[in-house]
N, CA, C and O atoms as a GROMACS GRO file, in nm:
protein
  460
    1UNK      N    1  -3.504   1.198  -1.438
    1UNK     CA    2  -3.382   1.119  -1.440
    1UNK      C    3  -3.289   1.161  -1.326
    1UNK      O    4  -3.233   1.075  -1.259
    2UNK      N    5  -3.273   1.289  -1.304
    2UNK     CA    6  -3.186   1.338  -1.198
    2UNK      C    7  -3.238   1.296  -1.060
    2UNK      O    8  -3.161   1.257  -0.972
    3UNK      N    9  -3.371   1.303  -1.043
    3UNK     CA   10  -3.430   1.264  -0.915
    3UNK      C   11  -3.404   1.117  -0.888
    3UNK      O   12  -3.375   1.080  -0.774
    4UNK      N   13  -3.415   1.033  -0.988
    4UNK     CA   14  -3.391   0.889  -0.972
    4UNK      C   15  -3.246   0.863  -0.934
    4UNK      O   16  -3.217   0.780  -0.847
    5UNK      N   17  -3.154   0.934  -0.999
    5UNK     CA   18  -3.011   0.915  -0.969
    5UNK      C   19  -2.982   0.955  -0.824
    5UNK      O   20  -2.907   0.886  -0.755
    6UNK      N   21  -3.041   1.065  -0.778
    6UNK     CA   22  -3.020   1.107  -0.639
    6UNK      C   23  -3.077   1.005  -0.542
    6UNK      O   24  -3.016   0.975  -0.440
    7UNK      N   25  -3.193   0.952  -0.573
    7UNK     CA   26  -3.254   0.852  -0.488
    7UNK      C   27  -3.170   0.726  -0.480
    7UNK      O   28  -3.162   0.662  -0.375
    8UNK      N   29  -3.108   0.692  -0.591
    8UNK     CA   30  -3.025   0.572  -0.594
    8UNK      C   31  -2.902   0.590  -0.505
    8UNK      O   32  -2.866   0.499  -0.431
    9UNK      N   33  -2.840   0.706  -0.511
    9UNK     CA   34  -2.723   0.733  -0.427
    9UNK      C   35  -2.765   0.735  -0.281
    9UNK      O   36  -2.697   0.677  -0.196
   10UNK      N   37  -2.876   0.799  -0.251
   10UNK     CA   38  -2.924   0.808  -0.114
   10UNK      C   39  -2.954   0.668  -0.060
   10UNK      O   40  -2.920   0.637   0.055
   11UNK      N   41  -3.015   0.584  -0.140
   11UNK     CA   42  -3.048   0.449  -0.096
   11UNK      C   43  -2.921   0.369  -0.064
   11UNK      O   44  -2.917   0.297   0.036
   12UNK      N   45  -2.820   0.379  -0.146
   12UNK     CA   46  -2.694   0.308  -0.121
   12UNK      C   47  -2.628   0.357   0.008
   12UNK      O   48  -2.574   0.277   0.084
   13UNK      N   49  -2.633   0.489   0.031
   13UNK     CA   50  -2.574   0.545   0.152
   13UNK      C   51  -2.646   0.492   0.275
   13UNK      O   52  -2.582   0.447   0.370
   14UNK      N   53  -2.779   0.497   0.274
   14UNK     CA   54  -2.856   0.449   0.388
   14UNK      C   55  -2.836   0.300   0.410
   14UNK      O   56  -2.829   0.255   0.525
   15UNK      N   57  -2.826   0.224   0.304
   15UNK     CA   58  -2.803   0.080   0.317
   15UNK      C   59  -2.669   0.055   0.386
   15UNK      O   60  -2.660  -0.033   0.472
   16UNK      N   61  -2.565   0.130   0.348
   16UNK     CA   62  -2.433   0.113   0.411
   16UNK      C   63  -2.439   0.151   0.559
   16UNK      O   64  -2.379   0.083   0.642
   17UNK      N   65  -2.509   0.258   0.592
   17UNK     CA   66  -2.522   0.300   0.731
   17UNK      C   67  -2.597   0.194   0.812
   17UNK      O   68  -2.557   0.162   0.924
   18UNK      N   69  -2.705   0.140   0.755
   18UNK     CA   70  -2.782   0.039   0.825
   18UNK      C   71  -2.699  -0.087   0.850
   18UNK      O   72  -2.708  -0.147   0.957
   19UNK      N   73  -2.620  -0.128   0.753
   19UNK     CA   74  -2.535  -0.246   0.771
   19UNK      C   75  -2.432  -0.221   0.880
   19UNK      O   76  -2.403  -0.310   0.960
   20UNK      N   77  -2.375  -0.100   0.883
   20UNK     CA   78  -2.276  -0.068   0.986
   20UNK      C   79  -2.341  -0.068   1.124
   20UNK      O   80  -2.283  -0.119   1.220
   21UNK      N   81  -2.461  -0.012   1.134
   21UNK     CA   82  -2.532  -0.012   1.262
   21UNK      C   83  -2.566  -0.154   1.306
   21UNK      O   84  -2.559  -0.186   1.424
   22UNK      N   85  -2.604  -0.239   1.210
   22UNK     CA   86  -2.635  -0.378   1.243
   22UNK      C   87  -2.512  -0.449   1.297
   22UNK      O   88  -2.521  -0.523   1.395
   23UNK      N   89  -2.397  -0.426   1.234
   23UNK     CA   90  -2.273  -0.489   1.280
   23UNK      C   91  -2.237  -0.443   1.421
   23UNK      O   92  -2.192  -0.523   1.503
   24UNK      N   93  -2.256  -0.315   1.449
   24UNK     CA   94  -2.222  -0.262   1.581
   24UNK      C   95  -2.317  -0.313   1.688
   24UNK      O   96  -2.281  -0.321   1.806
   25UNK      N   97  -2.439  -0.347   1.648
   25UNK     CA   98  -2.538  -0.392   1.745
   25UNK      C   99  -2.514  -0.536   1.790
   25UNK      O  100  -2.567  -0.577   1.894
   26UNK      N  101  -2.437  -0.612   1.716
   26UNK     CA  102  -2.413  -0.751   1.752
   26UNK      C  103  -2.309  -0.757   1.864
   26UNK      O  104  -2.194  -0.719   1.843
   27UNK      N  105  -2.348  -0.804   1.984
   27UNK     CA  106  -2.255  -0.800   2.097
   27UNK      C  107  -2.139  -0.898   2.086
   27UNK      O  108  -2.031  -0.871   2.139
   28UNK      N  109  -2.158  -1.011   2.018
   28UNK     CA  110  -2.052  -1.110   2.010
   28UNK      C  111  -1.962  -1.093   1.890
   28UNK      O  112  -1.869  -1.171   1.871
   29UNK      N  113  -1.987  -0.994   1.810
   29UNK     CA  114  -1.908  -0.970   1.688
   29UNK      C  115  -1.780  -0.895   1.727
   29UNK      O  116  -1.786  -0.790   1.790
   30UNK      N  117  -1.666  -0.950   1.689
   30UNK     CA  118  -1.539  -0.882   1.714
   30UNK      C  119  -1.491  -0.818   1.586
   30UNK      O  120  -1.512  -0.872   1.477
   31UNK      N  121  -1.429  -0.705   1.597
   31UNK     CA  122  -1.382  -0.632   1.481
   31UNK      C  123  -1.231  -0.636   1.477
   31UNK      O  124  -1.164  -0.612   1.577
   32UNK      N  125  -1.178  -0.665   1.362
   32UNK     CA  126  -1.034  -0.657   1.342
   32UNK      C  127  -1.002  -0.520   1.286
   32UNK      O  128  -1.068  -0.472   1.195
   33UNK      N  129  -0.900  -0.460   1.340
   33UNK     CA  130  -0.850  -0.335   1.285
   33UNK      C  131  -0.724  -0.368   1.207
   33UNK      O  132  -0.649  -0.459   1.243
   34UNK      N  133  -0.702  -0.295   1.102
   34UNK     CA  134  -0.582  -0.311   1.021
   34UNK      C  135  -0.506  -0.180   1.025
   34UNK      O  136  -0.565  -0.072   1.018
   35UNK      N  137  -0.375  -0.190   1.036
   35UNK     CA  138  -0.291  -0.072   1.054
   35UNK      C  139  -0.191  -0.061   0.941
   35UNK      O  140  -0.125  -0.158   0.904
   36UNK      N  141  -0.180   0.059   0.887
   36UNK     CA  142  -0.074   0.093   0.793
   36UNK      C  143   0.026   0.173   0.875
   36UNK      O  144  -0.012   0.269   0.943
   37UNK      N  145   0.151   0.135   0.869
   37UNK     CA  146   0.249   0.198   0.957
   37UNK      C  147   0.375   0.236   0.880
   37UNK      O  148   0.406   0.180   0.775
   38UNK      N  149   0.447   0.332   0.938
   38UNK     CA  150   0.576   0.374   0.882
   38UNK      C  151   0.680   0.362   0.993
   38UNK      O  152   0.664   0.416   1.102
   39UNK      N  153   0.786   0.290   0.961
   39UNK     CA  154   0.899   0.275   1.052
   39UNK      C  155   1.019   0.349   0.996
   39UNK      O  156   1.031   0.366   0.874
   40UNK      N  157   1.106   0.393   1.085
   40UNK     CA  158   1.232   0.452   1.042
   40UNK      C  159   1.344   0.382   1.115
   40UNK      O  160   1.340   0.363   1.237
   41UNK      N  161   1.446   0.345   1.040
   41UNK     CA  162   1.561   0.278   1.098
   41UNK      C  163   1.642   0.379   1.179
   41UNK      O  164   1.669   0.490   1.134
   42UNK      N  165   1.678   0.339   1.299
   42UNK     CA  166   1.758   0.428   1.385
   42UNK      C  167   1.902   0.436   1.337
   42UNK      O  168   1.973   0.532   1.368
   43UNK      N  169   1.948   0.336   1.262
   43UNK     CA  170   2.086   0.333   1.216
   43UNK      C  171   2.106   0.404   1.082
   43UNK      O  172   2.186   0.498   1.072
   44UNK      N  173   2.033   0.361   0.980
   44UNK     CA  174   2.054   0.415   0.846
   44UNK      C  175   1.947   0.514   0.802
   44UNK      O  176   1.953   0.566   0.691
   45UNK      N  177   1.848   0.540   0.888
   45UNK     CA  178   1.740   0.635   0.861
   45UNK      C  179   1.649   0.593   0.746
   45UNK      O  180   1.576   0.676   0.692
   46UNK      N  181   1.652   0.464   0.708
   46UNK     CA  182   1.563   0.414   0.603
   46UNK      C  183   1.419   0.419   0.651
   46UNK      O  184   1.392   0.416   0.771
   47UNK      N  185   1.326   0.427   0.555
   47UNK     CA  186   1.183   0.428   0.583
   47UNK      C  187   1.124   0.297   0.534
   47UNK      O  188   1.156   0.251   0.424
   48UNK      N  189   1.036   0.237   0.614
   48UNK     CA  190   0.967   0.114   0.576
   48UNK      C  191   0.817   0.135   0.595
   48UNK      O  192   0.774   0.184   0.700
   49UNK      N  193   0.738   0.098   0.494
   49UNK     CA  194   0.592   0.108   0.500
   49UNK      C  195   0.536  -0.033   0.498
   49UNK      O  196   0.577  -0.115   0.416
   50UNK      N  197   0.442  -0.062   0.588
   50UNK     CA  198   0.379  -0.193   0.592
   50UNK      C  199   0.239  -0.186   0.648
   50UNK      O  200   0.192  -0.079   0.688
   51UNK      N  201   0.172  -0.302   0.650
   51UNK     CA  202   0.040  -0.307   0.714
   51UNK      C  203   0.028  -0.438   0.792
   51UNK      O  204   0.096  -0.537   0.760
   52UNK      N  205  -0.057  -0.438   0.893
   52UNK     CA  206  -0.077  -0.554   0.978
   52UNK      C  207  -0.209  -0.542   1.052
   52UNK      O  208  -0.271  -0.436   1.053
   53UNK      N  209  -0.251  -0.652   1.113
   53UNK     CA  210  -0.370  -0.644   1.198
   53UNK      C  211  -0.332  -0.646   1.347
   53UNK      O  212  -0.419  -0.636   1.433
   54UNK      N  213  -0.203  -0.657   1.376
   54UNK     CA  214  -0.154  -0.652   1.514
   54UNK      C  215  -0.026  -0.569   1.516
   54UNK      O  216   0.084  -0.620   1.497
   55UNK      N  217  -0.042  -0.442   1.539
   55UNK     CA  218   0.069  -0.347   1.527
   55UNK      C  219   0.180  -0.374   1.629
   55UNK      O  220   0.298  -0.370   1.594
   56UNK      N  221   0.144  -0.402   1.754
   56UNK     CA  222   0.246  -0.425   1.857
   56UNK      C  223   0.330  -0.548   1.826
   56UNK      O  224   0.452  -0.546   1.836
   57UNK      N  225   0.264  -0.656   1.787
   57UNK     CA  226   0.337  -0.780   1.757
   57UNK      C  227   0.425  -0.763   1.634
   57UNK      O  228   0.538  -0.811   1.631
   58UNK      N  229   0.374  -0.695   1.532
   58UNK     CA  230   0.452  -0.675   1.410
   58UNK      C  231   0.573  -0.587   1.438
   58UNK      O  232   0.682  -0.612   1.384
   59UNK      N  233   0.557  -0.485   1.521
   59UNK     CA  234   0.668  -0.397   1.556
   59UNK      C  235   0.777  -0.476   1.629
   59UNK      O  236   0.896  -0.457   1.603
   60UNK      N  237   0.736  -0.565   1.719
   60UNK     CA  238   0.833  -0.650   1.789
   60UNK      C  239   0.907  -0.742   1.692
   60UNK      O  240   1.027  -0.764   1.706
   61UNK      N  241   0.836  -0.795   1.593
   61UNK     CA  242   0.900  -0.881   1.492
   61UNK      C  243   1.005  -0.802   1.413
   61UNK      O  244   1.114  -0.853   1.387
   62UNK      N  245   0.972  -0.680   1.375
   62UNK     CA  246   1.068  -0.597   1.300
   62UNK      C  247   1.194  -0.574   1.383
   62UNK      O  248   1.305  -0.586   1.332
   63UNK      N  249   1.177  -0.541   1.510
   63UNK     CA  250   1.292  -0.508   1.594
   63UNK      C  251   1.369  -0.630   1.642
   63UNK      O  252   1.483  -0.616   1.686
   64UNK      N  253   1.309  -0.747   1.636
   64UNK     CA  254   1.382  -0.868   1.675
   64UNK      C  255   1.457  -0.931   1.558
   64UNK      O  256   1.525  -1.031   1.576
   65UNK      N  257   1.445  -0.873   1.439
   65UNK     CA  258   1.517  -0.923   1.322
   65UNK      C  259   1.451  -1.042   1.255
   65UNK      O  260   1.516  -1.113   1.179
   66UNK      N  261   1.324  -1.065   1.282
   66UNK     CA  262   1.253  -1.180   1.225
   66UNK      C  263   1.180  -1.149   1.095
   66UNK      O  264   1.117  -1.238   1.037
   67UNK      N  265   1.189  -1.025   1.048
   67UNK     CA  266   1.129  -0.987   0.920
   67UNK      C  267   1.244  -0.970   0.821
   67UNK      O  268   1.331  -0.886   0.839
   68UNK      N  269   1.242  -1.051   0.717
   68UNK     CA  270   1.353  -1.057   0.622
   68UNK      C  271   1.389  -0.920   0.562
   68UNK      O  272   1.506  -0.885   0.550
   69UNK      N  273   1.287  -0.844   0.525
   69UNK     CA  274   1.313  -0.718   0.456
   69UNK      C  275   1.364  -0.608   0.546
   69UNK      O  276   1.415  -0.507   0.496
   70UNK      N  277   1.353  -0.622   0.678
   70UNK     CA  278   1.395  -0.514   0.768
   70UNK      C  279   1.504  -0.553   0.866
   70UNK      O  280   1.553  -0.468   0.940
   71UNK      N  281   1.543  -0.680   0.870
   71UNK     CA  282   1.636  -0.723   0.976
   71UNK      C  283   1.774  -0.658   0.966
   71UNK      O  284   1.842  -0.645   1.068
   72UNK      N  285   1.816  -0.617   0.849
   72UNK     CA  286   1.948  -0.556   0.834
   72UNK      C  287   1.954  -0.412   0.888
   72UNK      O  288   2.062  -0.356   0.903
   73UNK      N  289   1.839  -0.354   0.916
   73UNK     CA  290   1.835  -0.212   0.954
   73UNK      C  291   1.782  -0.189   1.096
   73UNK      O  292   1.744  -0.077   1.129
   74UNK      N  293   1.779  -0.292   1.179
   74UNK     CA  294   1.732  -0.280   1.318
   74UNK      C  295   1.823  -0.186   1.396
   74UNK      O  296   1.941  -0.177   1.365
   75UNK      N  297   1.774  -0.119   1.494
   75UNK     CA  298   1.638  -0.111   1.546
   75UNK      C  299   1.553  -0.011   1.468
   75UNK      O  300   1.604   0.077   1.399
   76UNK      N  301   1.421  -0.026   1.481
   76UNK     CA  302   1.324   0.057   1.412
   76UNK      C  303   1.246   0.142   1.512
   76UNK      O  304   1.227   0.103   1.628
   77UNK      N  305   1.202   0.257   1.465
   77UNK     CA  306   1.115   0.345   1.543
   77UNK      C  307   0.985   0.362   1.468
   77UNK      O  308   0.985   0.392   1.348
   78UNK      N  309   0.874   0.344   1.536
   78UNK     CA  310   0.743   0.368   1.475
   78UNK      C  311   0.721   0.518   1.472
   78UNK      O  312   0.717   0.583   1.577
   79UNK      N  313   0.706   0.575   1.352
   79UNK     CA  314   0.689   0.720   1.343
   79UNK      C  315   0.547   0.760   1.303
   79UNK      O  316   0.509   0.876   1.319
   80UNK      N  317   0.467   0.663   1.251
   80UNK     CA  318   0.334   0.699   1.205
   80UNK      C  319   0.253   0.573   1.182
   80UNK      O  320   0.307   0.470   1.142
   81UNK      N  321   0.122   0.580   1.209
   81UNK     CA  322   0.032   0.472   1.170
   81UNK      C  323  -0.108   0.525   1.148
   81UNK      O  324  -0.146   0.630   1.201
   82UNK      N  325  -0.185   0.452   1.069
   82UNK     CA  326  -0.326   0.480   1.043
   82UNK      C  327  -0.402   0.351   1.069
   82UNK      O  328  -0.352   0.243   1.039
   83UNK      N  329  -0.522   0.361   1.123
   83UNK     CA  330  -0.604   0.244   1.153
   83UNK      C  331  -0.723   0.238   1.057
   83UNK      O  332  -0.786   0.339   1.027
   84UNK      N  333  -0.752   0.118   1.010
   84UNK     CA  334  -0.864   0.094   0.919
   84UNK      C  335  -0.943  -0.026   0.968
   84UNK      O  336  -0.888  -0.118   1.028
   85UNK      N  337  -1.072  -0.024   0.943
   85UNK     CA  338  -1.157  -0.136   0.980
   85UNK      C  339  -1.152  -0.245   0.874
   85UNK      O  340  -1.176  -0.362   0.906
   86UNK      N  341  -1.124  -0.209   0.751
   86UNK     CA  342  -1.122  -0.306   0.643
   86UNK      C  343  -0.981  -0.333   0.592
   86UNK      O  344  -0.900  -0.242   0.579
   87UNK      N  345  -0.954  -0.459   0.565
   87UNK     CA  346  -0.823  -0.498   0.514
   87UNK      C  347  -0.797  -0.437   0.376
   87UNK      O  348  -0.685  -0.394   0.348
   88UNK      N  349  -0.899  -0.431   0.292
   88UNK     CA  350  -0.883  -0.375   0.159
   88UNK      C  351  -0.842  -0.228   0.165
   88UNK      O  352  -0.756  -0.185   0.089
   89UNK      N  353  -0.903  -0.153   0.255
   89UNK     CA  354  -0.866  -0.012   0.270
   89UNK      C  355  -0.721   0.003   0.314
   89UNK      O  356  -0.649   0.090   0.265
   90UNK      N  357  -0.678  -0.084   0.406
   90UNK     CA  358  -0.541  -0.077   0.456
   90UNK      C  359  -0.440  -0.113   0.347
   90UNK      O  360  -0.337  -0.047   0.334
   91UNK      N  361  -0.470  -0.216   0.268
   91UNK     CA  362  -0.375  -0.256   0.163
   91UNK      C  363  -0.368  -0.150   0.053
   91UNK      O  364  -0.262  -0.127  -0.005
   92UNK      N  365  -0.481  -0.087   0.023
   92UNK     CA  366  -0.479   0.021  -0.078
   92UNK      C  367  -0.392   0.137  -0.030
   92UNK      O  368  -0.313   0.192  -0.105
   93UNK      N  369  -0.410   0.173   0.098
   93UNK     CA  370  -0.331   0.285   0.153
   93UNK      C  371  -0.183   0.250   0.160
   93UNK      O  372  -0.098   0.335   0.132
   94UNK      N  373  -0.151   0.125   0.195
   94UNK     CA  374  -0.011   0.083   0.198
   94UNK      C  375   0.051   0.096   0.059
   94UNK      O  376   0.161   0.150   0.045
   95UNK      N  377  -0.018   0.050  -0.042
   95UNK     CA  378   0.034   0.060  -0.180
   95UNK      C  379   0.050   0.206  -0.220
   95UNK      O  380   0.147   0.242  -0.287
   96UNK      N  381  -0.046   0.290  -0.178
   96UNK     CA  382  -0.036   0.433  -0.210
   96UNK      C  383   0.086   0.494  -0.144
   96UNK      O  384   0.158   0.573  -0.207
   97UNK      N  385   0.111   0.459  -0.019
   97UNK     CA  386   0.226   0.518   0.052
   97UNK      C  387   0.359   0.464   0.001
   97UNK      O  388   0.461   0.530   0.018
   98UNK      N  389   0.358   0.348  -0.059
   98UNK     CA  390   0.483   0.295  -0.114
   98UNK      C  391   0.522   0.365  -0.244
   98UNK      O  392   0.635   0.351  -0.290
   99UNK      N  393   0.430   0.439  -0.302
   99UNK     CA  394   0.461   0.521  -0.420
   99UNK      C  395   0.533   0.646  -0.368
   99UNK      O  396   0.496   0.701  -0.265
  100UNK      N  397   0.634   0.689  -0.438
  100UNK     CA  398   0.719   0.797  -0.388
  100UNK      C  399   0.646   0.928  -0.363
  100UNK      O  400   0.675   0.996  -0.265
  101UNK      N  401   0.552   0.964  -0.449
  101UNK     CA  402   0.485   1.094  -0.433
  101UNK      C  403   0.404   1.098  -0.303
  101UNK      O  404   0.414   1.195  -0.227
  102UNK      N  405   0.325   0.995  -0.277
  102UNK     CA  406   0.242   0.993  -0.156
  102UNK      C  407   0.330   0.982  -0.031
  102UNK      O  408   0.302   1.048   0.070
  103UNK      N  409   0.433   0.901  -0.036
  103UNK     CA  410   0.521   0.885   0.080
  103UNK      C  411   0.595   1.015   0.108
  103UNK      O  412   0.607   1.054   0.224
  104UNK      N  413   0.644   1.080   0.005
  104UNK     CA  414   0.716   1.206   0.025
  104UNK      C  415   0.626   1.314   0.082
  104UNK      O  416   0.669   1.394   0.165
  105UNK      N  417   0.499   1.318   0.037
  105UNK     CA  418   0.405   1.417   0.088
  105UNK      C  419   0.379   1.393   0.237
  105UNK      O  420   0.378   1.488   0.316
  106UNK      N  421   0.360   1.268   0.276
  106UNK     CA  422   0.336   1.237   0.416
  106UNK      C  423   0.461   1.264   0.500
  106UNK      O  424   0.451   1.321   0.609
  107UNK      N  425   0.576   1.225   0.450
  107UNK     CA  426   0.700   1.248   0.526
  107UNK      C  427   0.729   1.397   0.544
  107UNK      O  428   0.786   1.437   0.645
  108UNK      N  429   0.690   1.478   0.446
  108UNK     CA  430   0.710   1.622   0.461
  108UNK      C  431   0.623   1.678   0.574
  108UNK      O  432   0.661   1.775   0.640
  109UNK      N  433   0.506   1.616   0.597
  109UNK     CA  434   0.420   1.659   0.709
  109UNK      C  435   0.475   1.608   0.842
  109UNK      O  436   0.443   1.664   0.947
  110UNK      N  437   0.556   1.503   0.839
  110UNK     CA  438   0.606   1.443   0.962
  110UNK      C  439   0.751   1.482   0.992
  110UNK      O  440   0.816   1.413   1.071
  111UNK      N  441   0.801   1.585   0.935
  111UNK     CA  442   0.943   1.622   0.952
  111UNK      C  443   0.984   1.628   1.098
  111UNK      O  444   1.095   1.586   1.132
  112UNK      N  445   0.899   1.677   1.184
  112UNK     CA  446   0.933   1.688   1.325
  112UNK      C  447   0.938   1.553   1.398
  112UNK      O  448   0.996   1.544   1.506
  113UNK      N  449   0.880   1.452   1.339
  113UNK     CA  450   0.878   1.319   1.402
  113UNK      C  451   0.992   1.230   1.357
  113UNK      O  452   1.020   1.128   1.420
  114UNK      N  453   1.059   1.269   1.249
  114UNK     CA  454   1.167   1.185   1.197
  114UNK      C  455   1.291   1.195   1.285
  114UNK      O  456   1.317   1.298   1.346
  115UNK      N  457   1.365   1.087   1.291
  115UNK     CA  458   1.485   1.080   1.374
  115UNK      C  459   1.598   1.159   1.311
  115UNK      O  460   1.708   1.166   1.366
   0.00000   0.00000   0.00000
């Protein structure tokens, strides 16, 4: 029974690796990256956590006042981001960082980067 369970895990791992290698081998396949980012307001020092597939464009939107939730606190400084290949991974991480415990732990590691 134990040997079968190990074989099953090994097979799933190899299958995932093979699918990833197949995707990388396709020359016309484009990959979208998803970014989880943390902004800090230069005025009120508020922290904002979000995710996007175009970090530069989203950052410009935040600083131009076109994002409803952040326009009152412009200008913003990008203090941290993480890149993910999958949208689901990025949204899970964003939700995790919006919880106070995870956000506080990350912010404590970034003390030197905060304004």
